[in-house]
All heavy atoms as a GROMACS GRO file, in nm:
protein
  555
    1MET      N    1   2.135   1.943  -1.376
    1MET     CA    2   2.016   1.871  -1.338
    1MET      C    3   2.011   1.738  -1.416
    1MET      O    4   2.029   1.736  -1.538
    1MET     CB    5   1.894   1.955  -1.370
    1MET     CG    6   1.765   1.891  -1.339
    1MET     SD    7   1.638   2.016  -1.365
    1MET     CE    8   1.495   1.922  -1.365
    2SER      N    9   1.987   1.631  -1.344
    2SER     CA   10   1.978   1.502  -1.411
    2SER      C   11   1.855   1.428  -1.362
    2SER      O   12   1.806   1.450  -1.252
    2SER     CB   13   2.104   1.419  -1.384
    2SER     OG   14   2.110   1.387  -1.248
    3VAL      N   15   1.807   1.342  -1.447
    3VAL     CA   16   1.687   1.264  -1.416
    3VAL      C   17   1.730   1.119  -1.395
    3VAL      O   18   1.801   1.063  -1.477
    3VAL     CB   19   1.585   1.273  -1.530
    3VAL    CG1   20   1.466   1.185  -1.504
    3VAL    CG2   21   1.540   1.418  -1.551
    4ASP      N   22   1.685   1.062  -1.284
    4ASP     CA   23   1.709   0.921  -1.257
    4ASP      C   24   1.601   0.841  -1.331
    4ASP      O   25   1.490   0.823  -1.282
    4ASP     CB   26   1.705   0.894  -1.108
    4ASP     CG   27   1.743   0.751  -1.073
    4ASP    OD1   28   1.772   0.672  -1.167
    4ASP    OD2   29   1.744   0.719  -0.954
    5TRP      N   30   1.634   0.797  -1.452
    5TRP     CA   31   1.536   0.732  -1.538
    5TRP      C   32   1.490   0.598  -1.481
    5TRP      O   33   1.375   0.558  -1.503
    5TRP     CB   34   1.592   0.716  -1.679
    5TRP     CG   35   1.607   0.848  -1.746
    5TRP    CD1   36   1.721   0.919  -1.765
    5TRP    CD2   37   1.501   0.930  -1.801
    5TRP    NE1   38   1.694   1.038  -1.827
    5TRP    CE2   39   1.560   1.047  -1.851
    5TRP    CE3   40   1.363   0.913  -1.812
    5TRP    CZ2   41   1.486   1.147  -1.910
    5TRP    CZ3   42   1.290   1.015  -1.871
    5TRP    CH2   43   1.350   1.129  -1.920
    6ASN      N   44   1.575   0.530  -1.408
    6ASN     CA   45   1.535   0.403  -1.346
    6ASN      C   46   1.426   0.427  -1.243
    6ASN      O   47   1.326   0.354  -1.240
    6ASN     CB   48   1.653   0.335  -1.278
    6ASN     CG   49   1.724   0.238  -1.369
    6ASN    OD1   50   1.670   0.198  -1.472
    6ASN    ND2   51   1.843   0.200  -1.330
    7ALA      N   52   1.445   0.526  -1.158
    7ALA     CA   53   1.345   0.557  -1.055
    7ALA      C   54   1.215   0.603  -1.120
    7ALA      O   55   1.106   0.563  -1.076
    7ALA     CB   56   1.397   0.664  -0.961
    8LEU      N   57   1.225   0.684  -1.224
    8LEU     CA   58   1.105   0.730  -1.293
    8LEU      C   59   1.031   0.613  -1.357
    8LEU      O   60   0.907   0.605  -1.351
    8LEU     CB   61   1.142   0.833  -1.400
    8LEU     CG   62   1.026   0.898  -1.475
    8LEU    CD1   63   0.938   0.976  -1.378
    8LEU    CD2   64   1.078   0.989  -1.584
    9GLY      N   65   1.104   0.520  -1.415
    9GLY     CA   66   1.041   0.401  -1.474
    9GLY      C   67   0.973   0.314  -1.369
    9GLY      O   68   0.864   0.261  -1.393
   10GLU      N   69   1.036   0.300  -1.253
   10GLU     CA   70   0.977   0.221  -1.146
   10GLU      C   71   0.847   0.285  -1.096
   10GLU      O   72   0.747   0.216  -1.074
   10GLU     CB   73   1.074   0.207  -1.029
   10GLU     CG   74   1.189   0.112  -1.057
   10GLU     CD   75   1.286   0.106  -0.941
   10GLU    OE1   76   1.248   0.143  -0.828
   10GLU    OE2   77   1.400   0.065  -0.964
   11VAL      N   78   0.849   0.416  -1.078
   11VAL     CA   79   0.729   0.486  -1.033
   11VAL      C   80   0.618   0.471  -1.137
   11VAL      O   81   0.501   0.447  -1.103
   11VAL     CB   82   0.759   0.635  -1.006
   11VAL    CG1   83   0.632   0.715  -0.986
   11VAL    CG2   84   0.849   0.649  -0.886
   12PHE      N   85   0.652   0.482  -1.264
   12PHE     CA   86   0.552   0.467  -1.370
   12PHE      C   87   0.493   0.325  -1.369
   12PHE      O   88   0.371   0.309  -1.376
   12PHE     CB   89   0.616   0.496  -1.507
   12PHE     CG   90   0.523   0.474  -1.621
   12PHE    CD1   91   0.423   0.566  -1.650
   12PHE    CD2   92   0.533   0.361  -1.700
   12PHE    CE1   93   0.336   0.546  -1.755
   12PHE    CE2   94   0.446   0.340  -1.805
   12PHE     CZ   95   0.347   0.433  -1.834
   13ALA      N   96   0.579   0.225  -1.358
   13ALA     CA   97   0.532   0.086  -1.360
   13ALA      C   98   0.442   0.056  -1.240
   13ALA      O   99   0.336  -0.007  -1.254
   13ALA     CB  100   0.651  -0.009  -1.364
   14VAL      N  101   0.481   0.102  -1.123
   14VAL     CA  102   0.400   0.077  -1.003
   14VAL      C  103   0.267   0.152  -1.013
   14VAL      O  104   0.162   0.099  -0.975
   14VAL     CB  105   0.478   0.116  -0.876
   14VAL    CG1  106   0.388   0.118  -0.754
   14VAL    CG2  107   0.596   0.022  -0.855
   15SER      N  108   0.270   0.273  -1.065
   15SER     CA  109   0.146   0.351  -1.079
   15SER      C  110   0.049   0.285  -1.175
   15SER      O  111  -0.070   0.273  -1.146
   15SER     CB  112   0.178   0.492  -1.128
   15SER     OG  113   0.259   0.561  -1.037
   16VAL      N  114   0.100   0.240  -1.289
   16VAL     CA  115   0.013   0.173  -1.386
   16VAL      C  116  -0.039   0.041  -1.328
   16VAL      O  117  -0.158   0.010  -1.340
   16VAL     CB  118   0.089   0.150  -1.519
   16VAL    CG1  119   0.011   0.058  -1.612
   16VAL    CG2  120   0.115   0.282  -1.588
   17GLY      N  121   0.048  -0.034  -1.263
   17GLY     CA  122   0.006  -0.161  -1.204
   17GLY      C  123  -0.100  -0.142  -1.096
   17GLY      O  124  -0.200  -0.216  -1.092
   18ALA      N  125  -0.082  -0.043  -1.009
   18ALA     CA  126  -0.180  -0.018  -0.903
   18ALA      C  127  -0.312   0.029  -0.962
   18ALA      O  128  -0.420  -0.012  -0.917
   18ALA     CB  129  -0.126   0.086  -0.806
   19THR      N  130  -0.306   0.113  -1.064
   19THR     CA  131  -0.428   0.162  -1.127
   19THR      C  132  -0.505   0.048  -1.192
   19THR      O  133  -0.627   0.036  -1.173
   19THR     CB  134  -0.394   0.269  -1.232
   19THR    OG1  135  -0.324   0.376  -1.169
   19THR    CG2  136  -0.517   0.322  -1.299
   20VAL      N  137  -0.436  -0.035  -1.266
   20VAL     CA  138  -0.503  -0.149  -1.331
   20VAL      C  139  -0.559  -0.243  -1.224
   20VAL      O  140  -0.671  -0.294  -1.238
   20VAL     CB  141  -0.405  -0.222  -1.425
   20VAL    CG1  142  -0.462  -0.355  -1.472
   20VAL    CG2  143  -0.373  -0.134  -1.545
   21GLY      N  144  -0.485  -0.266  -1.118
   21GLY     CA  145  -0.532  -0.353  -1.012
   21GLY      C  146  -0.660  -0.303  -0.945
   21GLY      O  147  -0.754  -0.378  -0.923
   22VAL      N  148  -0.664  -0.172  -0.915
   22VAL     CA  149  -0.784  -0.114  -0.852
   22VAL      C  150  -0.903  -0.121  -0.947
   22VAL      O  151  -1.015  -0.152  -0.906
   22VAL     CB  152  -0.757   0.029  -0.804
   22VAL    CG1  153  -0.885   0.099  -0.762
   22VAL    CG2  154  -0.658   0.030  -0.690
   23VAL      N  155  -0.881  -0.093  -1.074
   23VAL     CA  156  -0.990  -0.099  -1.172
   23VAL      C  157  -1.044  -0.242  -1.183
   23VAL      O  158  -1.166  -0.263  -1.190
   23VAL     CB  159  -0.944  -0.044  -1.308
   23VAL    CG1  160  -1.044  -0.074  -1.416
   23VAL    CG2  161  -0.919   0.106  -1.299
   24VAL      N  162  -0.955  -0.340  -1.185
   24VAL     CA  163  -1.000  -0.480  -1.195
   24VAL      C  164  -1.078  -0.521  -1.071
   24VAL      O  165  -1.184  -0.584  -1.081
   24VAL     CB  166  -0.879  -0.574  -1.218
   24VAL    CG1  167  -0.916  -0.719  -1.196
   24VAL    CG2  168  -0.822  -0.553  -1.358
   25VAL      N  169  -1.030  -0.482  -0.953
   25VAL     CA  170  -1.101  -0.517  -0.830
   25VAL      C  171  -1.238  -0.449  -0.826
   25VAL      O  172  -1.338  -0.509  -0.786
   25VAL     CB  173  -1.015  -0.480  -0.706
   25VAL    CG1  174  -1.096  -0.491  -0.578
   25VAL    CG2  175  -0.893  -0.569  -0.699
   26PHE      N  176  -1.246  -0.323  -0.868
   26PHE     CA  177  -1.374  -0.254  -0.872
   26PHE      C  178  -1.469  -0.322  -0.971
   26PHE      O  179  -1.588  -0.340  -0.942
   26PHE     CB  180  -1.354  -0.107  -0.911
   26PHE     CG  181  -1.479  -0.025  -0.898
   26PHE    CD1  182  -1.516   0.027  -0.775
   26PHE    CD2  183  -1.559  -0.001  -1.008
   26PHE    CE1  184  -1.632   0.102  -0.762
   26PHE    CE2  185  -1.674   0.074  -0.996
   26PHE     CZ  186  -1.711   0.126  -0.873
   27ALA      N  187  -1.416  -0.362  -1.087
   27ALA     CA  188  -1.499  -0.431  -1.185
   27ALA      C  189  -1.550  -0.565  -1.131
   27ALA      O  190  -1.664  -0.603  -1.158
   27ALA     CB  191  -1.419  -0.454  -1.314
   28LEU      N  192  -1.469  -0.634  -1.054
   28LEU     CA  193  -1.515  -0.759  -0.992
   28LEU      C  194  -1.625  -0.732  -0.890
   28LEU      O  195  -1.717  -0.812  -0.874
   28LEU     CB  196  -1.399  -0.832  -0.925
   28LEU     CG  197  -1.298  -0.896  -1.021
   28LEU    CD1  198  -1.179  -0.950  -0.942
   28LEU    CD2  199  -1.362  -1.005  -1.104
   29GLY      N  200  -1.619  -0.618  -0.822
   29GLY     CA  201  -1.726  -0.581  -0.731
   29GLY      C  202  -1.856  -0.554  -0.804
   29GLY      O  203  -1.964  -0.597  -0.761
   30VAL      N  204  -1.847  -0.485  -0.916
   30VAL     CA  205  -1.967  -0.459  -0.997
   30VAL      C  206  -2.021  -0.591  -1.051
   30VAL      O  207  -2.144  -0.611  -1.057
   30VAL     CB  208  -1.934  -0.361  -1.111
   30VAL    CG1  209  -2.050  -0.348  -1.207
   30VAL    CG2  210  -1.898  -0.224  -1.053
   31LEU      N  211  -1.933  -0.681  -1.090
   31LEU     CA  212  -1.977  -0.813  -1.138
   31LEU      C  213  -2.051  -0.889  -1.028
   31LEU      O  214  -2.152  -0.954  -1.054
   31LEU     CB  215  -1.855  -0.894  -1.186
   31LEU     CG  216  -1.884  -1.035  -1.233
   31LEU    CD1  217  -1.968  -1.032  -1.360
   31LEU    CD2  218  -1.755  -1.110  -1.256
   32GLY      N  219  -2.003  -0.880  -0.905
   32GLY     CA  220  -2.072  -0.944  -0.795
   32GLY      C  221  -2.212  -0.890  -0.776
   32GLY      O  222  -2.307  -0.965  -0.752
   33LEU      N  223  -2.227  -0.758  -0.787
   33LEU     CA  224  -2.361  -0.700  -0.776
   33LEU      C  225  -2.450  -0.741  -0.893
   33LEU      O  226  -2.570  -0.766  -0.876
   33LEU     CB  227  -2.352  -0.547  -0.770
   33LEU     CG  228  -2.299  -0.489  -0.640
   33LEU    CD1  229  -2.293  -0.337  -0.649
   33LEU    CD2  230  -2.383  -0.532  -0.523
   34ALA      N  231  -2.392  -0.750  -1.011
   34ALA     CA  232  -2.471  -0.793  -1.128
   34ALA      C  233  -2.517  -0.938  -1.112
   34ALA      O  234  -2.630  -0.971  -1.149
   34ALA     CB  235  -2.388  -0.778  -1.255
   35ARG      N  236  -2.432  -1.022  -1.059
   35ARG     CA  237  -2.471  -1.162  -1.035
   35ARG      C  238  -2.584  -1.169  -0.934
   35ARG      O  239  -2.674  -1.252  -0.945
   35ARG     CB  240  -2.353  -1.243  -0.985
   35ARG     CG  241  -2.254  -1.277  -1.092
   35ARG     CD  242  -2.147  -1.367  -1.038
   35ARG     NE  243  -2.050  -1.399  -1.142
   35ARG     CZ  244  -1.932  -1.452  -1.117
   35ARG    NH1  245  -1.896  -1.479  -0.993
   35ARG    NH2  246  -1.850  -1.477  -1.216
   36THR      N  247  -2.580  -1.082  -0.834
   36THR     CA  248  -2.686  -1.078  -0.733
   36THR      C  249  -2.819  -1.046  -0.798
   36THR      O  250  -2.920  -1.111  -0.771
   36THR     CB  251  -2.652  -0.972  -0.626
   36THR    OG1  252  -2.529  -1.008  -0.565
   36THR    CG2  253  -2.760  -0.962  -0.522
   37GLU      N  254  -2.821  -0.948  -0.885
   37GLU     CA  255  -2.944  -0.910  -0.953
   37GLU      C  256  -2.992  -1.022  -1.045
   37GLU      O  257  -3.111  -1.048  -1.054
   37GLU     CB  258  -2.924  -0.781  -1.032
   37GLU     CG  259  -2.901  -0.659  -0.945
   37GLU     CD  260  -3.018  -0.633  -0.851
   37GLU    OE1  261  -3.134  -0.647  -0.892
   37GLU    OE2  262  -2.991  -0.599  -0.734
   38THR      N  263  -2.900  -1.087  -1.112
   38THR     CA  264  -2.937  -1.196  -1.203
   38THR      C  265  -2.999  -1.313  -1.126
   38THR      O  266  -3.100  -1.369  -1.168
   38THR     CB  267  -2.814  -1.246  -1.280
   38THR    OG1  268  -2.757  -1.136  -1.352
   38THR    CG2  269  -2.850  -1.355  -1.378
   39VAL      N  270  -2.940  -1.347  -1.012
   39VAL     CA  271  -2.993  -1.457  -0.932
   39VAL      C  272  -3.132  -1.423  -0.879
   39VAL      O  273  -3.222  -1.507  -0.879
   39VAL     CB  274  -2.896  -1.490  -0.815
   39VAL    CG1  275  -2.960  -1.580  -0.713
   39VAL    CG2  276  -2.770  -1.554  -0.870
   40ARG      N  277  -3.151  -1.300  -0.838
   40ARG     CA  278  -3.283  -1.258  -0.787
   40ARG      C  279  -3.389  -1.266  -0.896
   40ARG      O  280  -3.502  -1.308  -0.872
   40ARG     CB  281  -3.277  -1.114  -0.736
   40ARG     CG  282  -3.219  -1.101  -0.600
   40ARG     CD  283  -3.233  -0.959  -0.553
   40ARG     NE  284  -3.154  -0.935  -0.434
   40ARG     CZ  285  -3.127  -0.817  -0.386
   40ARG    NH1  286  -3.174  -0.709  -0.446
   40ARG    NH2  287  -3.056  -0.804  -0.277
   41GLU      N  288  -3.355  -1.222  -1.017
   41GLU     CA  289  -3.452  -1.219  -1.126
   41GLU      C  290  -3.484  -1.358  -1.178
   41GLU      O  291  -3.598  -1.386  -1.213
   41GLU     CB  292  -3.400  -1.132  -1.241
   41GLU     CG  293  -3.395  -0.985  -1.209
   41GLU     CD  294  -3.329  -0.906  -1.319
   41GLU    OE1  295  -3.284  -0.966  -1.420
   41GLU    OE2  296  -3.320  -0.783  -1.304
   42GLN      N  297  -3.384  -1.447  -1.186
   42GLN     CA  298  -3.406  -1.576  -1.250
   42GLN      C  299  -3.474  -1.677  -1.160
   42GLN      O  300  -3.579  -1.729  -1.192
   42GLN     CB  301  -3.272  -1.633  -1.299
   42GLN     CG  302  -3.220  -1.562  -1.421
   42GLN     CD  303  -3.088  -1.621  -1.468
   42GLN    OE1  304  -3.029  -1.705  -1.403
   42GLN    NE2  305  -3.042  -1.575  -1.583
   43ASP      N  306  -3.414  -1.708  -1.048
   43ASP     CA  307  -3.470  -1.816  -0.969
   43ASP      C  308  -3.490  -1.784  -0.822
   43ASP      O  309  -3.527  -1.870  -0.744
   43ASP     CB  310  -3.385  -1.943  -0.983
   43ASP     CG  311  -3.240  -1.919  -0.946
   43ASP    OD1  312  -3.206  -1.810  -0.900
   43ASP    OD2  313  -3.159  -2.012  -0.963
   44GLY      N  314  -3.464  -1.661  -0.783
   44GLY     CA  315  -3.487  -1.623  -0.645
   44GLY      C  316  -3.397  -1.695  -0.546
   44GLY      O  317  -3.430  -1.707  -0.429
   45GLY      N  318  -3.282  -1.740  -0.592
   45GLY     CA  319  -3.191  -1.815  -0.507
   45GLY      C  320  -3.111  -1.724  -0.414
   45GLY      O  321  -3.138  -1.604  -0.401
   46SER      N  322  -3.014  -1.782  -0.350
   46SER     CA  323  -2.932  -1.708  -0.255
   46SER      C  324  -2.837  -1.615  -0.328
   46SER      O  325  -2.772  -1.653  -0.425
   46SER     CB  326  -2.852  -1.806  -0.169
   46SER     OG  327  -2.768  -1.735  -0.082
   47HIS      N  328  -2.830  -1.494  -0.283
   47HIS     CA  329  -2.744  -1.395  -0.344
   47HIS      C  330  -2.631  -1.352  -0.251
   47HIS      O  331  -2.567  -1.251  -0.272
   47HIS     CB  332  -2.826  -1.274  -0.386
   47HIS     CG  333  -2.897  -1.209  -0.271
   47HIS    ND1  334  -3.016  -1.254  -0.224
   47HIS    CD2  335  -2.864  -1.102  -0.196
   47HIS    CE1  336  -3.055  -1.179  -0.123
   47HIS    NE2  337  -2.964  -1.086  -0.103
   48VAL      N  338  -2.605  -1.432  -0.150
   48VAL     CA  339  -2.505  -1.398  -0.048
   48VAL      C  340  -2.365  -1.392  -0.108
   48VAL      O  341  -2.286  -1.303  -0.075
   48VAL     CB  342  -2.511  -1.499   0.068
   48VAL    CG1  343  -2.402  -1.472   0.169
   48VAL    CG2  344  -2.646  -1.496   0.133
   49LEU      N  345  -2.331  -1.484  -0.196
   49LEU     CA  346  -2.197  -1.488  -0.253
   49LEU      C  347  -2.166  -1.362  -0.335
   49LEU      O  348  -2.058  -1.305  -0.323
   49LEU     CB  349  -2.180  -1.612  -0.340
   49LEU     CG  350  -2.040  -1.637  -0.396
   49LEU    CD1  351  -1.941  -1.654  -0.281
   49LEU    CD2  352  -2.038  -1.759  -0.484
   50GLY      N  353  -2.262  -1.318  -0.414
   50GLY     CA  354  -2.241  -1.197  -0.495
   50GLY      C  355  -2.226  -1.073  -0.408
   50GLY      O  356  -2.142  -0.987  -0.435
   51VAL      N  357  -2.306  -1.065  -0.304
   51VAL     CA  358  -2.297  -0.950  -0.213
   51VAL      C  359  -2.164  -0.952  -0.138
   51VAL      O  360  -2.100  -0.848  -0.119
   51VAL     CB  361  -2.417  -0.949  -0.115
   51VAL    CG1  362  -2.399  -0.844  -0.008
   51VAL    CG2  363  -2.546  -0.927  -0.190
   52ALA      N  364  -2.121  -1.070  -0.095
   52ALA     CA  365  -1.993  -1.082  -0.025
   52ALA      C  366  -1.877  -1.043  -0.117
   52ALA      O  367  -1.785  -0.972  -0.076
   52ALA     CB  368  -1.974  -1.223   0.026
   53GLN      N  369  -1.882  -1.089  -0.242
   53GLN     CA  370  -1.778  -1.055  -0.339
   53GLN      C  371  -1.774  -0.905  -0.361
   53GLN      O  372  -1.667  -0.844  -0.357
   53GLN     CB  373  -1.804  -1.127  -0.471
   53GLN     CG  374  -1.708  -1.086  -0.582
   53GLN     CD  375  -1.743  -1.149  -0.716
   53GLN    OE1  376  -1.821  -1.243  -0.722
   53GLN    NE2  377  -1.687  -1.097  -0.822
   54ALA      N  378  -1.890  -0.845  -0.382
   54ALA     CA  379  -1.895  -0.701  -0.405
   54ALA      C  380  -1.846  -0.624  -0.284
   54ALA      O  381  -1.769  -0.528  -0.295
   54ALA     CB  382  -2.038  -0.661  -0.440
   55GLY      N  383  -1.889  -0.667  -0.165
   55GLY     CA  384  -1.847  -0.597  -0.044
   55GLY      C  385  -1.697  -0.601  -0.023
   55GLY      O  386  -1.635  -0.500   0.011
   56LEU      N  387  -1.637  -0.718  -0.043
   56LEU     CA  388  -1.492  -0.730  -0.025
   56LEU      C  389  -1.416  -0.647  -0.129
   56LEU      O  390  -1.315  -0.583  -0.097
   56LEU     CB  391  -1.450  -0.876  -0.033
   56LEU     CG  392  -1.488  -0.963   0.086
   56LEU    CD1  393  -1.453  -1.109   0.058
   56LEU    CD2  394  -1.419  -0.914   0.212
   57CYS      N  395  -1.464  -0.649  -0.252
   57CYS     CA  396  -1.397  -0.573  -0.358
   57CYS      C  397  -1.406  -0.423  -0.332
   57CYS      O  398  -1.307  -0.350  -0.345
   57CYS     CB  399  -1.455  -0.609  -0.494
   57CYS     SG  400  -1.413  -0.774  -0.549
   58PHE      N  401  -1.524  -0.376  -0.295
   58PHE     CA  402  -1.540  -0.234  -0.270
   58PHE      C  403  -1.465  -0.192  -0.144
   58PHE      O  404  -1.412  -0.080  -0.137
   58PHE     CB  405  -1.687  -0.196  -0.260
   58PHE     CG  406  -1.762  -0.212  -0.390
   58PHE    CD1  407  -1.893  -0.252  -0.392
   58PHE    CD2  408  -1.700  -0.190  -0.512
   58PHE    CE1  409  -1.962  -0.267  -0.511
   58PHE    CE2  410  -1.766  -0.204  -0.631
   58PHE     CZ  411  -1.899  -0.243  -0.631
   59LEU      N  412  -1.456  -0.279  -0.046
   59LEU     CA  413  -1.378  -0.251   0.074
   59LEU      C  414  -1.229  -0.239   0.040
   59LEU      O  415  -1.160  -0.151   0.091
   59LEU     CB  416  -1.400  -0.359   0.179
   59LEU     CG  417  -1.332  -0.338   0.313
   59LEU    CD1  418  -1.389  -0.214   0.382
   59LEU    CD2  419  -1.352  -0.460   0.400
   60ALA      N  420  -1.181  -0.325  -0.048
   60ALA     CA  421  -1.041  -0.318  -0.091
   60ALA      C  422  -1.014  -0.187  -0.166
   60ALA      O  423  -0.911  -0.122  -0.144
   60ALA     CB  424  -1.007  -0.437  -0.180
   61CYS      N  425  -1.107  -0.145  -0.251
   61CYS     CA  426  -1.091  -0.019  -0.323
   61CYS      C  427  -1.090   0.098  -0.226
   61CYS      O  428  -1.010   0.191  -0.239
   61CYS     CB  429  -1.201  -0.001  -0.426
   61CYS     SG  430  -1.188  -0.110  -0.567
   62ALA      N  431  -1.178   0.096  -0.127
   62ALA     CA  432  -1.183   0.202  -0.028
   62ALA      C  433  -1.054   0.206   0.053
   62ALA      O  434  -1.005   0.314   0.088
   62ALA     CB  435  -1.304   0.184   0.063
   63ALA      N  436  -0.997   0.090   0.082
   63ALA     CA  437  -0.871   0.085   0.157
   63ALA      C  438  -0.757   0.146   0.076
   63ALA      O  439  -0.673   0.218   0.131
   63ALA     CB  440  -0.838  -0.058   0.195
   64VAL      N  441  -0.754   0.121  -0.053
   64VAL     CA  442  -0.650   0.180  -0.139
   64VAL      C  443  -0.665   0.331  -0.142
   64VAL      O  444  -0.566   0.405  -0.133
   64VAL     CB  445  -0.656   0.119  -0.280
   64VAL    CG1  446  -0.568   0.196  -0.377
   64VAL    CG2  447  -0.614  -0.027  -0.276
   65VAL      N  448  -0.787   0.380  -0.155
   65VAL     CA  449  -0.811   0.524  -0.157
   65VAL      C  450  -0.771   0.586  -0.023
   65VAL      O  451  -0.706   0.691  -0.018
   65VAL     CB  452  -0.959   0.555  -0.190
   65VAL    CG1  453  -0.991   0.702  -0.167
   65VAL    CG2  454  -0.989   0.516  -0.334
   66ALA      N  455  -0.809   0.522   0.087
   66ALA     CA  456  -0.774   0.575   0.220
   66ALA      C  457  -0.623   0.578   0.240
   66ALA      O  458  -0.568   0.674   0.296
   66ALA     CB  459  -0.840   0.491   0.328
   67TYR      N  460  -0.554   0.475   0.192
   67TYR     CA  461  -0.408   0.473   0.204
   67TYR      C  462  -0.345   0.585   0.121
   67TYR      O  463  -0.250   0.649   0.165
   67TYR     CB  464  -0.354   0.337   0.162
   67TYR     CG  465  -0.204   0.324   0.177
   67TYR    CD1  466  -0.145   0.331   0.302
   67TYR    CD2  467  -0.122   0.307   0.066
   67TYR    CE1  468  -0.008   0.320   0.317
   67TYR    CE2  469   0.015   0.295   0.080
   67TYR     CZ  470   0.072   0.302   0.206
   67TYR     OH  471   0.207   0.292   0.219
   68GLY      N  472  -0.398   0.609   0.002
   68GLY     CA  473  -0.348   0.719  -0.080
   68GLY      C  474  -0.367   0.854  -0.014
   68GLY      O  475  -0.278   0.938  -0.016
   69ILE      N  476  -0.482   0.873   0.047
   69ILE     CA  477  -0.508   0.999   0.119
   69ILE      C  478  -0.414   1.011   0.238
   69ILE      O  479  -0.359   1.118   0.266
   69ILE     CB  480  -0.656   1.008   0.161
   69ILE    CG1  481  -0.742   1.025   0.038
   69ILE    CG2  482  -0.677   1.123   0.259
   69ILE    CD1  483  -0.891   1.018   0.065
   70TYR      N  484  -0.391   0.900   0.308
   70TYR     CA  485  -0.296   0.899   0.420
   70TYR      C  486  -0.158   0.940   0.374
   70TYR      O  487  -0.086   1.015   0.443
   70TYR     CB  488  -0.292   0.760   0.483
   70TYR     CG  489  -0.180   0.741   0.580
   70TYR    CD1  490  -0.185   0.794   0.709
   70TYR    CD2  491  -0.065   0.670   0.544
   70TYR    CE1  492  -0.080   0.777   0.799
   70TYR    CE2  493   0.040   0.654   0.632
   70TYR     CZ  494   0.031   0.707   0.759
   70TYR     OH  495   0.136   0.691   0.846
   71LEU      N  496  -0.114   0.894   0.258
   71LEU     CA  497   0.019   0.928   0.209
   71LEU      C  498   0.028   1.074   0.166
   71LEU      O  499   0.133   1.135   0.178
   71LEU     CB  500   0.056   0.837   0.091
   71LEU     CG  501   0.082   0.691   0.124
   71LEU    CD1  502   0.109   0.614  -0.005
   71LEU    CD2  503   0.198   0.678   0.220
   72ILE      N  504  -0.082   1.130   0.117
   72ILE     CA  505  -0.079   1.266   0.065
   72ILE      C  506  -0.090   1.371   0.177
   72ILE      O  507  -0.020   1.473   0.173
   72ILE     CB  508  -0.192   1.287  -0.037
   72ILE    CG1  509  -0.164   1.203  -0.163
   72ILE    CG2  510  -0.210   1.432  -0.073
   72ILE    CD1  511  -0.277   1.199  -0.260
   73VAL      N  512  -0.174   1.348   0.276
   73VAL     CA  513  -0.199   1.449   0.380
   73VAL      C  514  -0.097   1.436   0.491
   73VAL      O  515  -0.093   1.333   0.561
   73VAL     CB  516  -0.344   1.432   0.436
   73VAL    CG1  517  -0.370   1.533   0.546
   73VAL    CG2  518  -0.445   1.446   0.324
   74PRO      N  519  -0.015   1.539   0.512
   74PRO     CA  520   0.093   1.529   0.611
   74PRO      C  521   0.043   1.526   0.757
   74PRO      O  522   0.115   1.477   0.843
   74PRO     CB  523   0.179   1.653   0.586
   74PRO     CG  524   0.103   1.741   0.499
   74PRO     CD  525  -0.007   1.662   0.436
   75GLN      N  526  -0.075   1.576   0.786
   75GLN     CA  527  -0.124   1.577   0.924
   75GLN      C  528  -0.153   1.436   0.974
   75GLN      O  529  -0.166   1.415   1.094
   75GLN     CB  530  -0.254   1.661   0.935
   75GLN     CG  531  -0.230   1.808   0.930
   75GLN     CD  532  -0.223   1.861   0.788
   75GLN    OE1  533  -0.246   1.788   0.691
   75GLN    NE2  534  -0.190   1.988   0.774
   76PHE      N  535  -0.168   1.339   0.887
   76PHE     CA  536  -0.198   1.202   0.926
   76PHE      C  537  -0.073   1.124   0.969
   76PHE      O  538  -0.083   1.014   1.018
   76PHE     CB  539  -0.270   1.126   0.815
   76PHE     CG  540  -0.406   1.179   0.786
   76PHE    CD1  541  -0.462   1.164   0.659
   76PHE    CD2  542  -0.483   1.243   0.881
   76PHE    CE1  543  -0.588   1.210   0.630
   76PHE    CE2  544  -0.609   1.290   0.854
   76PHE     CZ  545  -0.662   1.274   0.728
   77HIS      N  546   0.043   1.180   0.949
   77HIS     CA  547   0.168   1.110   0.978
   77HIS      C  548   0.209   1.130   1.120
   77HIS      O  549   0.204   1.217   1.188
   77HIS     CB  550   0.280   1.154   0.885
   77HIS     CG  551   0.254   1.114   0.744
   77HIS    ND1  552   0.343   1.041   0.673
   77HIS    CD2  553   0.151   1.136   0.661
   77HIS    CE1  554   0.296   1.022   0.552
   77HIS    NE2  555   0.179   1.078   0.543
   0.00000   0.00000   0.00000
């Protein structure tokens, strides 16, 4: 039995990179919602940009989760 260390290293690097990427995108979505609340409290201005940012970020996170479920469940193939 032998282990292909190159392949294992690639899987590890991609997994860490994807995880960090999803966490950063989710955090940007939360930041967009926080900006929306700040704008509402301070000057009652337009909060469309923050909501759009949050929506796109959360949609991207949901797409990553859906793709992961697609890869795991064999009935979807």
